[in-house]
NULUMLO-764147 format. One line per field, with one value per atom (N, C-alpha, C): atom name; x, y, z. Coordinates in Angstrom, 3 decimals, always signed. Layout:
% residues N
name <- (CA,...)
xx <- (X,...)
yy <- (Y,...)
zz <- (Z,...)
This chain:
% residues 96
name <- (N,CA,C,N,CA,C,N,CA,C,N,CA,C,N,CA,C,N,CA,C,N,CA,C,N,CA,C,N,CA,C,N,CA,C,N,CA,C,N,CA,C,N,CA,C,N,CA,C,N,CA,C,N,CA,C,N,CA,C,N,CA,C,N,CA,C,N,CA,C,N,CA,C,N,CA,C,N,CA,C,N,CA,C,N,CA,C,N,CA,C,N,CA,C,N,CA,C,N,CA,C,N,CA,C,N,CA,C,N,CA,C,N,CA,C,N,CA,C,N,CA,C,N,CA,C,N,CA,C,N,CA,C,N,CA,C,N,CA,C,N,CA,C,N,CA,C,N,CA,C,N,CA,C,N,CA,C,N,CA,C,N,CA,C,N,CA,C,N,CA,C,N,CA,C,N,CA,C,N,CA,C,N,CA,C,N,CA,C,N,CA,C,N,CA,C,N,CA,C,N,CA,C,N,CA,C,N,CA,C,N,CA,C,N,CA,C,N,CA,C,N,CA,C,N,CA,C,N,CA,C,N,CA,C,N,CA,C,N,CA,C,N,CA,C,N,CA,C,N,CA,C,N,CA,C,N,CA,C,N,CA,C,N,CA,C,N,CA,C,N,CA,C,N,CA,C,N,CA,C,N,CA,C,N,CA,C,N,CA,C,N,CA,C,N,CA,C,N,CA,C,N,CA,C,N,CA,C,N,CA,C,N,CA,C,N,CA,C,N,CA,C,N,CA,C,N,CA,C,N,CA,C,N,CA,C)
xx <- (+0.847,+0.000,+0.892,+0.567,+1.375,+0.737,+1.585,+1.069,+0.548,-0.268,-0.817,+0.307,+1.307,+2.447,+3.179,+3.383,+4.041,+3.209,+1.922,+1.038,+1.085,+1.072,+1.113,+2.432,+3.540,+4.847,+4.892,+4.295,+4.335,+3.383,+2.360,+1.347,+1.237,+1.972,+1.832,+2.311,+3.259,+3.764,+2.711,+1.626,+0.572,-0.410,-0.359,-1.323,-0.755,-1.500,-1.027,-0.714,-1.466,-1.226,+0.145,+0.539,+1.848,+2.973,+2.816,+3.843,+4.006,+2.906,+2.970,+3.630,+3.320,+3.946,+5.447,+5.813,+7.220,+7.946,+7.321,+7.921,+8.142,+7.175,+7.319,+8.462,+8.610,+9.705,+11.059,+11.146,+12.392,+12.760,+11.800,+12.059,+12.497,+11.808,+12.161,+13.574,+13.888,+15.223,+16.291,+16.003,+16.968,+17.291,+16.289,+16.534,+17.352,+17.126,+17.911,+19.367,+19.594,+20.956,+21.670,+20.973,+21.567,+21.983,+21.128,+21.443,+22.656,+22.712,+23.852,+25.166,+25.137,+26.361,+26.759,+25.789,+26.091,+25.630,+24.973,+24.559,+23.451,+23.441,+22.382,+22.325,+23.470,+23.497,+22.527,+22.382,+21.483,+20.037,+19.670,+18.293,+18.033,+19.072,+18.918,+18.887,+19.706,+19.946,+19.535,+19.141,+18.782,+17.639,+16.762,+15.625,+15.212,+15.124,+14.589,+13.101,+12.631,+11.255,+10.362,+10.832,+10.029,+10.932,+10.378,+11.078,+10.175,+10.782,+10.035,+10.988,+10.585,+11.385,+12.785,+12.833,+14.070,+15.063,+14.586,+15.421,+14.884,+15.731,+15.369,+15.612,+14.594,+14.712,+15.042,+16.125,+16.546,+16.580,+15.888,+15.901,+17.093,+17.910,+19.095,+19.006,+19.196,+19.190,+20.603,+21.580,+22.975,+23.745,+24.500,+25.301,+26.401,+26.893,+27.917,+27.332,+26.125,+25.479,+25.171,+24.724,+24.451,+25.724,+26.856,+28.121,+28.532,+28.343,+28.654,+27.798,+26.538,+25.642,+26.080,+26.453,+26.940,+28.167,+29.088,+30.312,+30.028,+28.960,+28.611,+27.383,+27.008,+25.784,+25.747,+26.814,+26.821,+26.640,+27.313,+27.181,+25.759,+25.165,+23.791,+22.823,+22.945,+22.064,+22.233,+23.477,+23.739,+23.133,+23.279,+22.740,+21.216,+20.566,+19.107,+18.641,+19.230,+18.833,+19.109,+20.230,+20.558,+19.539,+19.193,+18.236,+16.865,+16.459,+15.134,+15.140,+16.315,+16.412,+16.156,+16.171,+15.998,+16.508,+16.738,+17.272,+16.126,+15.810,+14.702,+15.225,+16.369,+16.948,+18.162,+18.234,+19.390,+20.214,+19.564,+20.291,+19.592,+20.288,+19.746,+19.662,+18.552,+18.454,+18.243,+18.658,+18.717,+17.693,+16.996,+16.036,+16.587,+16.493,+16.999,+15.942)
yy <- (-1.177,+0.000,+1.239,+2.212,+3.422,+4.571,+5.441,+6.583,+7.654,+8.530,+9.626,+10.531,+10.750,+11.580,+11.018,+9.698,+9.056,+9.193,+9.037,+9.174,+10.594,+11.585,+12.976,+13.297,+12.801,+13.047,+12.495,+11.357,+10.714,+11.337,+12.010,+12.504,+14.022,+14.766,+16.221,+16.829,+16.209,+16.747,+16.792,+16.077,+16.039,+17.199,+17.951,+19.011,+20.362,+21.147,+22.471,+23.391,+23.272,+24.114,+23.819,+22.550,+22.182,+22.830,+22.922,+23.544,+25.021,+25.687,+27.096,+27.252,+26.360,+26.384,+26.151,+25.190,+24.876,+26.072,+26.745,+27.921,+29.024,+29.226,+30.238,+29.871,+28.600,+28.153,+28.397,+28.189,+28.428,+29.904,+30.773,+32.215,+32.649,+32.181,+32.525,+32.046,+30.833,+30.286,+31.015,+31.360,+32.094,+33.446,+34.142,+35.431,+35.254,+34.183,+33.889,+33.596,+32.835,+32.525,+33.806,+34.659,+35.930,+36.754,+36.788,+37.530,+36.924,+35.599,+34.939,+35.256,+35.279,+35.495,+36.968,+37.857,+39.252,+40.254,+39.795,+40.676,+41.643,+42.772,+43.777,+44.312,+44.320,+44.812,+44.035,+42.743,+41.938,+42.397,+42.824,+43.293,+44.600,+45.415,+46.696,+46.549,+45.603,+45.594,+44.331,+43.276,+42.038,+41.335,+40.717,+40.003,+38.888,+37.680,+36.568,+36.836,+36.647,+37.003,+35.782,+34.856,+33.674,+32.605,+31.407,+30.318,+29.778,+29.538,+28.991,+28.117,+26.900,+25.949,+25.775,+25.650,+25.431,+26.585,+27.761,+28.965,+29.956,+30.342,+31.294,+32.706,+33.538,+34.922,+35.815,+36.579,+37.504,+38.909,+39.838,+41.238,+41.911,+42.577,+43.266,+44.741,+45.583,+47.020,+47.577,+46.725,+47.134,+46.168,+46.715,+45.853,+45.153,+45.786,+45.166,+43.946,+44.083,+42.958,+41.851,+42.196,+41.187,+40.412,+41.112,+40.441,+39.516,+39.938,+39.097,+37.825,+37.980,+36.821,+35.890,+36.461,+35.630,+34.818,+35.459,+34.778,+33.655,+33.804,+32.822,+31.992,+31.991,+31.322,+29.851,+29.127,+27.695,+27.454,+28.238,+28.108,+28.406,+29.447,+29.830,+28.702,+28.173,+27.087,+25.860,+25.509,+24.345,+24.516,+25.693,+25.938,+25.838,+26.397,+26.343,+24.897,+24.169,+22.775,+21.905,+22.134,+21.354,+21.609,+22.868,+23.217,+22.603,+22.566,+22.044,+20.536,+19.936,+18.490,+17.902,+18.736,+18.242,+19.278,+18.837,+19.735,+20.490,+21.627,+22.441,+23.555,+24.130,+25.238,+24.720,+25.070,+24.690,+25.891,+27.040,+28.234,+29.485,+30.599,+31.886,+32.791,+33.497,+34.529,+35.864,+36.903,+38.219,+39.158,+39.871,+40.868,+42.227,+43.191,+44.526,+45.573)
zz <- (+0.000,+0.000,+0.000,-0.842,-0.967,-0.212,+0.310,+1.064,+0.109,+0.629,-0.163,-0.663,+0.178,-0.222,-1.425,-1.449,-2.582,-3.856,-3.734,-4.889,-5.451,-4.563,-5.011,-5.694,-5.163,-5.778,-7.194,-7.407,-8.720,-9.728,-9.269,-10.189,-10.263,-9.449,-9.465,-10.766,-11.445,-12.711,-13.797,-13.633,-14.640,-14.516,-13.432,-13.189,-13.618,-14.405,-14.831,-13.654,-12.595,-11.415,-10.830,-10.814,-10.270,-11.082,-12.397,-13.229,-12.886,-12.587,-12.188,-10.828,-9.917,-8.594,-8.738,-9.551,-9.768,-10.400,-11.349,-11.981,-10.957,-10.068,-9.017,-8.070,-7.784,-6.920,-7.582,-8.880,-9.611,-9.544,-9.800,-9.770,-8.374,-7.365,-5.989,-5.644,-6.003,-5.716,-6.514,-7.755,-8.577,-7.948,-7.466,-6.813,-5.539,-4.820,-3.616,-3.979,-5.036,-5.475,-5.926,-6.663,-7.075,-5.863,-4.860,-3.636,-2.929,-2.854,-2.205,-2.914,-4.231,-4.999,-5.102,-5.221,-5.527,-4.471,-3.425,-2.333,-2.726,-2.053,-2.244,-3.675,-4.362,-5.735,-6.627,-6.348,-7.169,-7.016,-5.824,-5.621,-6.357,-6.526,-7.216,-8.733,-9.246,-10.682,-11.435,-10.738,-11.440,-10.721,-11.512,-10.939,-11.882,-11.352,-12.142,-12.356,-13.575,-13.912,-14.164,-14.984,-15.321,-15.909,-16.045,-16.724,-17.823,-18.981,-20.111,-20.916,-21.201,-21.973,-21.381,-20.058,-19.298,-19.389,-19.845,-19.898,-18.870,-17.939,-16.893,-17.409,-17.399,-17.855,-16.664,-16.813,-15.771,-16.359,-15.707,-16.115,-15.438,-16.243,-15.719,-16.065,-15.059,-15.265,-15.397,-15.260,-15.320,-16.219,-17.156,-18.030,-17.243,-16.186,-15.341,-14.632,-14.091,-13.417,-14.414,-15.614,-16.639,-16.975,-17.064,-17.354,-16.212,-14.975,-13.817,-13.818,-14.157,-14.224,-15.345,-16.506,-17.624,-17.209,-16.513,-16.088,-15.093,-14.321,-13.293,-13.657,-14.935,-15.368,-14.970,-15.208,-14.908,-13.414,-12.592,-11.137,-10.688,-11.230,-10.874,-11.228,-12.444,-12.898,-12.003,-11.692,-10.841,-9.456,-8.862,-7.521,-7.504,-8.507,-8.577,-8.709,-9.644,-9.870,-8.656,-7.999,-6.802,-5.695,-5.488,-4.439,-4.709,-5.969,-6.317,-6.573,-6.619,-6.725,-8.105,-9.123,-10.485,-11.479,-12.704,-13.722,-14.383,-13.806,-14.309,-15.213,-14.846,-15.594,-16.367,-17.658,-18.468,-18.886,-19.040,-19.453,-18.930,-19.072,-18.636,-19.855,-19.961,-20.998,-20.301,-20.952,-20.324,-20.949,-20.101,-20.518,-20.134,-21.019,-20.658,-20.860)
């Protein structure tokens, strides 16, 4: 006999609402990772906005911050995926 928790884990990916929840979790975690790596500057000049087709969109108000994110893209992606326990993000795209 399987627990309700096990059943939900196996079937939540089929629900559209779960995909929206997961996307919100990715954005929240991405903003946390940016803050950890770049401090208060990240809150002023960069913000994760959404994820679509495994590409995380980040709005950058500073070309310097965008360059720092580009240089650390692989680390950022790895930290997000590790925290969420699956490979959700593959790349970052930049919005200006």
